[in-house]
N, C-alpha and C positions, 0 to 999 in steps of 0.2 A: 838607816837614813831615808827619810821619805823623799820621794821625787816630787818637785813642785808641779802642780797641774799645768798641763799645756793649754795655752790660749787657743780658744776655738777660732777657726778661720771664718770671718764674717763675710760670707759670700754676698749677701744682700748689699752690704755697704760698698764692696768693691765693684759690683755690677752697677750700682748707682753712680759711683765715681767715674767708671768707664763711660757710662751713658752721658754724664755731665760733660766730660771732656769732648766726646764726639759731637754732642749738641752745640757746645760752644765753638768748636772748630768749624762746624757747618755754618753757624751764625756769622763768624768772622769772615768766612768765605763769601757769604751773601753780601756782607758789608763792603768787602773789597771789590766784588763784581759790580755792585750798584754804584759805588763811588761815595766816599765820605763827604764830598762837596755837596752832592745832591741831598744827602740825608741832613746835613747841617742846614742847608738852605730851607728844607721843609720845616725843620725845628724853628728856625728864625722867623717863620711866618706867624708863629703863635705869639701874641702879645703877652706882656707880663701879667696883665689883669686876668687874661684867660687862664694862664698857668696857675696863678694864685687862687682863682675860683675853682679850678679843678682840684687843687690841693685841699681847699676848704671842703669840697664835696667828699674827698677821700677821708678826711678826718671825721666828717659827719657819718660816713658809712661805717667807720670803725667804732664810733660810739653806738651805732645801731647794733653792731655785733656784740658789743659789751652788754647792751640791754637785753639782747636775745638770750645770752647765757645767764644773765642775772635773773630773768624770769624763770628759767628752768631751775636754778639753784633755790630760789625762794619757794617755788612750788614743791621742792623736796624738803622744805622746812629747815633749810640750813640758815643760821643767823648771819647772813652776809649783807654788807652794805653795798650800795652801788659804787662807792669809792673803791672798796676792796676788789669788786669784780672788775672795775676799770683798770686798776693797777695790774691785776693778774693777766687780763686780756692783752693789754699793751706789752707786758713783758713777753707773753707768748708770741705776739706779732713781731717784736724785735728779734727774738730768737729765730723765728722762721726766716726773716729777711737778712739777718746779719751773721748768724752762726751756722756755717755750712758743715754741720756735723749730724750725727744720728740723733742728737738731742733736739727733738722738734718742739714746736710751740705748744702743743697739747701736753707734752711731758712737763714743760715749765709751768704751765697753768696748774697741772695736777700737783706738782711739788709745792707750789704756792698755797694751794688749798689745804694740803696736808700741814704745811707750816702754820696755817691759821687754825689748826686743830679741827678741821671739818672732817666728817666721816669720809674716809678714803674711797670706799666702795661706791657711795652715792656720788661723790665728786667725779670719779672715773666714769660712772654711768651717765652723768650729766654732760660730760664731754662727748660721749658717743652720740647722745640724743641731739646735742648742739650741732654736731657735724651732720647728722642725718637730716635735721631741719634745714640746714643750709643747702644740702644736696637736693632736697625736695624743691626748694625755691628755684635753684638753678635748672632743675629738670623741667619745671613749668616754663621758664624762660626759653629753654631749648626748643620747645614746641613752636615758638615764634619764628625760628629760623629754618624749620623743616622744609617749607615750600621752596625757599631759595636754595637749600642744599640739594633738594631733589632735582631742581632745574639744572644745577651744575653737574650732577651725576649723569643726568640724561644727555647733556651736551658732550661730556667727555667719554660716555659709554662705560664708566667705571663700574656700573651696577652689574655688568656681565662678566667681570674679570674673575670673580671668586671661583666659580665652578670649574672653568678650564684649568686654572692653576692647581686646584686640588686634584682634579682628575688626572693631571699629568704627573702627579707625584708618584714615586715608587711605593712598593708595598711597605718598605721599612719606614718611609716618611709618613704614610698613612697610619702605621702603628704608633709612631711617636705622636702624631696628631691626636689619635684616640686616647693615648695615655695622658697627654696634656689636658685633653678635654675632661677626662675623669678627675684628674687632679684639681682642675678649676672648679668643677661641680662640687667637689668635696669642700673646697675653700668657701664657695658661695653658700653652701649649706651651713657651715659653721658660722659664717658671718651673719646669716639671717637668724640663726638661733640666738646668737649673742645680741643681735639687734632687738629681737622680741623680748629677751630677758631685760635689756636696758630700758625698754619702753614701758614695762609694767607699771613703774611708779608714776609715770606721767599720763598713761592712758586713762586713768581714773580722774584726771584733771584736764580734760580737753581744752579748756579755756587757756591754760598755760601754753599748750602747744600752738594754739591759734595766735596767741600774743607773740610767741617766739617766731612764728611764720610771718607775722606782720612786720616785725623788726627785720627779718630777712629781706622782705620786699623793699623796705626803706633802704637797707644797705645796698641792694641791687640797683634801685633807682638812682642812688647817688653815684655808684660805680659806673653805670651805663651813661649817666649824664656827663660825667667827666670824660669818658671816651668820646662821646658825641661832640663835646666842646672842643677837645683837642683836634679832632678831625675837621671840624668846621674852621678852626683857626688855620689849618694847613690847606684850606681850600678844597677839602674832600667831604662835601656834605653827604651823610649817610643816614638813612632812616633810623630813628631811635630804637624801634622795635627789631629791626634787622641787627643792629649792634647787640641788642640783648640776646638774640638767638646765637650770633656768632661767638660772643664772649663765653656764653654757657658751654659751647662746644670746646672752646679753648680750656675752660675750667676742668671739664671732665677728662680731657687729654692729659692735663698736668697732674691728675690724680694717679696716673700710671707710675709705679715705683721704679722708674728708669733714670731718674736724675735727682741730684741733691737739691732740695728746695725748688725744683723745676727750673733751675738755671739753664738757659739755652732752650729748653723744651718749650717753655711758655712763649718765648720770643719767636721761635721757629713756627709753632702752630698758629700763633696770631698772624704772623706775616703771610703764611700760606692761606689761611682761611679768609682773611680780610681782602687779600688780592684776588683770590679765585671767586669768592662769593659776592663781595661788595664791589669788586672791580676797581679798587683804589690802586694807585701806583705803588710799586715796590718800595720806593724811597719813603713814601708816606707811611706805609705799613711798618717798615723798620724803625722809622722815627717814632711812631706810636708805641712800638714795643719798648724802645729805650725810655720814653717819657713815662709810660705807665709803671714800669719797674722802678723808676726814680721816685714817682709819687708814692708807690707802696712803701719804699724804704723811708722816705721823709715822714709819711704819716705814722710810721711805727717807731720813730725816734724817741718819743716820750717813754717808751718802755725801757730805754737804756738805764733809766734811774732806778728801775725795780729789779732787773735781772740779777745783778751781783748778789743782792741779799738772798734771793730765792735759790740761786745756784749754790751759794755757800751753805745754806741750811740743808739743801739736798745732798751735798757731799758729806756733811756730818751725819745725816740720818739716812744714808743710802739704803741701809738694810730695810727700813720701813717703807721707803718710797718705791723701791724697785718692783715689787710684785704688782702693785696697783698700776704703776706706769705702763706695764705691759698690757694692761686692759684698755688703755687709752688708744684711740686711733692714731695713725701716723700723721705727722703734721703736713698741712697743705701749703702750695706755692705762695700762696699769697695770702690762701687762706691764711696764711694770713687770716685764718679763722673764717673763711668764706662760708 
């Protein structure tokens, strides 16, 4: 009698679940400390037309994300229409925002591409390049906030904290730190090798990469404009370019795999950075965190019409989809295909 295989303990999932619970608990503590009345009062300052315009900007940013991936797919000679790309992208966005599981938006997009009989390896590589182009755009925007970040660090004296803390650590702690560093270096090395392998197909077509980057900038402009509009409505005018730098920092923080779909992590990092760097009130920062999460979810709702069919096909053909799915990057917060 054969013994059924034991299920492997998914350490990563449970760590993310624990991180999500902690982040949400801290967020609820901030809400209670600040007072729900002040937060609701800040939200009520935003007029209905400002909210609807911010939602329209979010939808436009999502269409720009669709166009970015479509350019990369067409450059890879895949016979995809813009309608198909849009359906797959919105399905992935919906999964990212509404399905708090290990099935991320990129996995849903890949499953949809396989369902359309597109080459699975090229589709997986296009998702990696799509994510890399998005990260490149955000890295460019992050540079806009560096002067403000540096000023805050100088005022708080945070720049001098790292060395004393490390120096005070015991020998065993330093050994663990060195082991963790070597492990991280190995991961980064594998990541860059995979990145270069994925880029080979598109490096020979630099125009497609430039077009994809252009759509990334359009996506970011719409996203930053919606943040600027909401803050203006709450009576907290902040420079558009400073918003770009601050949100980019929030984006890279939410890439850390310590929370499911960045629940709580995005809100906490946004509240901390926007209050410390831009000097807005805590109630406005928390209100902005609630509103931008709401807009992300509303803008991804069209994907609800496409997810069931994709997931049904994925469960039927799980054997074919699983190997390629592992090649796709993990889904982002919002990315939401950012």
